N, C-alpha and C positions, 0 to 999 in steps of 0.2 A: 466613417460609419455609413453603411448603406441603409436602405429602408425597404420594408416589405409591406405594402398596403398602408403606408404611412407610419408603420411601427419601426423604430430604430433597430437595426440588426448589427451586432458586433461581429465582424469577420475574424476568423482565426488569425493570430499574429498582430491584431490591431489593438491599440490602446483604448481604454474606456475608463469611465469613472464609476466606481462601485456605489451602491446605495449608502455605504458608510462614509463616502466622500473622498476616498483615496484612489489613485490611478493604478490600473493593473493592465496586463497584457493577456488577451484572450488565448487560452490554451497554452500559455507559458512561454512560447518561443516566438520571437518576432518573425515577420515574413522574410523568407530567405529564397534565394534563387540558385544556391550552390549545392543543394541536396541532390543525391542520386534519384533517378526516377524509380517508380515501382517496378519490381521484377516482372518480366513478361509471363503471361499464363495465369496470373492471379494466385489466390490462396489455394492450398491443397484441400481436398475434401474433408480431412480430419479436423479442420479448423472452423467448421460450420457450427454456430451456436444457435440455440433455440430463440426464436423471436419473443420478446417480453409480452406476456398476455396473461389473462386469467384473473379470477376474483381475488385470490390471495396476493398476487402481484399488485393489483390496484389498491388493496388495503394497506400494504406496506408503503407504497408510494404516497398515499394520502396521509399516513401517519408521519412520514418524513416531512412532507410539506407543512402540515398543520403545526408541527413543533419546530419549524424553521431549522431543520438539521441539514447539514451537508453530508453526503455519503460519498465514499470513495468509489462506490459502484457507479455513480453517475459521473463524478468529476474526472475519473481516470478512464472513462469510456470502457469499463470492464465488459468483456464478452459474455460473462456469466450472469449478468444482472437478471436475465429472465429466469434462469434456473434457481438462483439464490432467493430472489424476491418472491417467486412463486412458491418456494418452500417456506416462506415466512421468516427469512433471516436477512440481515443487512449489516454491512460494515459501516459504522458511523465515523465521519471525519470531523474531528474537533477543531476549534479555533478558527472557523471560517473556511472559505473556499479559495483563498488567495495565499500563495506560498511566497516566502521571501527568496527562495532559490529558483533556479531555472535549469533543471536537469533536461538534457536533450532527448529524453525518451518519454517525458511525462506531459500529459495534457492538462494538468491543473494550472489555473491562471497564476501569473506571477506579478508581484507588486510589493509595496511596503505598507502594511496596515497601520503603521505608526502607533503601535501599542493598543489598538482596538481589540477588545474582547467582549463577547456576549456573556454578561454576568448570569443570565438565566440558563445558559447552556447545560450546566451540570444537572439541574433538575429536569430540564426538557429531555435530555438524553436518558436519564433514569426513568422518566415517565414513559418514554417511547419503548424502552426495553421491556417495561412492565406490560404495556399495551400489546406488544407483539409477542409476549409470553416466550421470550428467548431463554433458552437454557445455556447458550454459549454466545457471547457477543465479542466481536473484535472492534476495538477502538483504535483508529489511526488518526493522523493529523497532518496538516501542512507543517513545513518548517516555519518557525517564528523567531528568526534572528533579531527581530525588533524588540523582543522582550528580554529582560535581564536574565531570566532563568530559562529562556527558550520555551516558556509555557508549561514548565513541569508542574507547578502548583495547580494550575488550572486543570491539567491532565489528571492529577491526583484527585482533585475535587470531583471530577466526573466519575472516576472509578468509585470513590467513596459514596457518592450519591446513588449510584447503581446498586452497590452492595447494601445500602440501607433499605432500598425498596425491594430488591431482589437478591437476598443473601445467598440463594442457591445457584444463581447464575454464575457460570465460569466466565471470567473476564480475561481477554487477551489484549495487550496493548502493543500496537505496532507503532513505535515512536520515532521522532527525529533523533539525530545524534546529540542534540543539546549542546552543540559546539565542543563535545568531548568533556564537558564539565561533569565530573562524577557525582557531585552533590545533587545536581538536578536529576541524574539517573536514579540516585537513591530515593529521592522524593517520590518518584513514580513507583519504584519497587516496593516502597513501604505503604502503598495505598490500598493494598488488599487484593491485588490481581493474582492470577495463577500462571500466566504465560507472558513473557517479555520478549518482544521482537524488535529487531532493527535490521533493515535490509542492506546487504552488501551490494546487491543489484547485479554486479557483473564481476568478471575476473580482474585481478590487479592491473594488468596491462591496459585494459579498456576503461578503467575507472574515469579517466579523463580522455576523451571528451564526453563520455556517456553521462556522468554525474556533474553536478554543479562544482565549480572549483573549490567551494568551501567544504565539500564532502571529501572523504578519502577512504580508501580500502582499510588502511591501518587504523583509522579512527573508529570505524565501525567494529572492527575486531576488538579494539581496546574497550569499547563500550560494552560489547557482549561478554567479554572476558570478565570485566569488573562486575557486571550484573550477576554472573554465575558465582563469582567468588564472594560477593556481598550477600547474596541470597541463594544459596545452593538448592533450596527447596522450590524455587521458581524455575519453570522450564524456560529455556532460551531458544530462539528460533530466528532464522534468516531466510532470504529468498534470492534466487538468481533468475534473471531473464536470459534465455538462450536465443541465438540467431543474430547476434551483434558482431560476430567475427571471432568469437572465442575458439580456442583449439582444445582438443581432448586432453592434452597434457596439462593445460591451464585449469580445466575443470577438476581434474584429479588433484592438482596442487591446492585449489581453493577448498576442496573437501578436506584435505589434510590440514590446512591452516585452521579451518573451522573446528575440526575435531580436536585439534591441539589445545583449544581454549575451552573445551568442555561443552560445546554447543550440543543441544539435544535434537533439534528438528531443522531440516532443510527442505525447501520447496524449489522445484524447477518448473518454469513455464516458458512458452514461446513469446518472444517480443513481437508485438504487433504495432506497426507505425500508426499513431493516432491522427496525424495530419501530414501534409506534404512538407511542412517546415521542420519536422522532426527527423531523427536518424532513420536511414533506410534499413530495411530488413536485409541482412546479408545471406541468410539461409533459413529455410523452413525445416526444423528438426523433426525427424520422423518419430512416430510413436515407439518404434523399436529402439531408437537411440535414447529416448526418454526412459524407457525401461532399463536399458543398459546403465545409464547414469544413476538410476535409483539403486541398482544392485551394487554399484561402486560405493555409494553412500552407506548402504546397509552393511556391506563388508567392512567399511571403515569403523562401524560401531555406533552410528547414530540411532536414536530411539525410533525415528521414522524419517523417510525421505518421500515426500509427495511429489510426483513427477509426471507431467503430461502436457500436451500442447496447450490446453486451455486453463491450466492450473495458474492461479495467482496466490499470493502469500496468504490470503484469508479464505481461499476456496475450500469449502467443506471443512473448515478448521475444527469444527466440533467432532469430526470423525477420525482425527489423527490418531487417537488412542486405540482404534481398531487395528492399526498396523497392517493394513491391507491396501495401501495407496488410496485411502479414503474411498474405496469401492470402485476405483477406476479399472 
């Protein structure tokens, strides 16, 4: 661990001890020397995002800090944090900021929380949603394989707390796969939410090494299929990152697989490498290609396909019902 003016600084890929007392790896992936270098020429101009600033951005940030909430906006280094927080919205990340899995694309810290949970989080999350006056909130979380139910009951408690305080707020839950245990999936589905999401992340061929070995393409499809069968009134959603080496025919096959299980909404976005220890970007997908993939999905019969370079699974989620690529 290095220091800056006497203050300890945890470098990416380094182990550190959290304030709860367990060990984690900063940014999720240990330091590696076998990764491909960044592509020459840098990012194309269409990947430029607005710098976080403004009064509303500061207000949302202060609310998150005050209520000890982790947000996927920060933990995943999302390029849209300026736009979303300036608009007064945030995607809340439940069950802490340390994940039990180590996906090779993700910058969330990795470790074993050993069963730790913040008992105050459901009410803190609900109060934050109320203070931010959100009409649509996305709840996501780290994977918690250290918990018997994967954190499903805690997840449901957060949804219920939000609904008690803000009954008109639409809740989307972007969940872990809960180890493929359908009872846990049902616990979340019965909590009062309107949209259930679980990300397939990439095409079948690239699932490993992109995702943690405990995740799988088939398991994600099974979870989403069960969710739609168990609660057909709840919308189901998934997201894919592009630029990891997938081929067009694989994208088409993935859309076919997702539609065959009754999925409602798909999002496509560009994979952006969070640190040099993570997977390299294989290609920068053009806006024209993103539009082409969207048309493929609409032709396949999805309710909506949100597709663009800076799109993330929760990006402008409240606008998906406009069916206009959320205004892009």
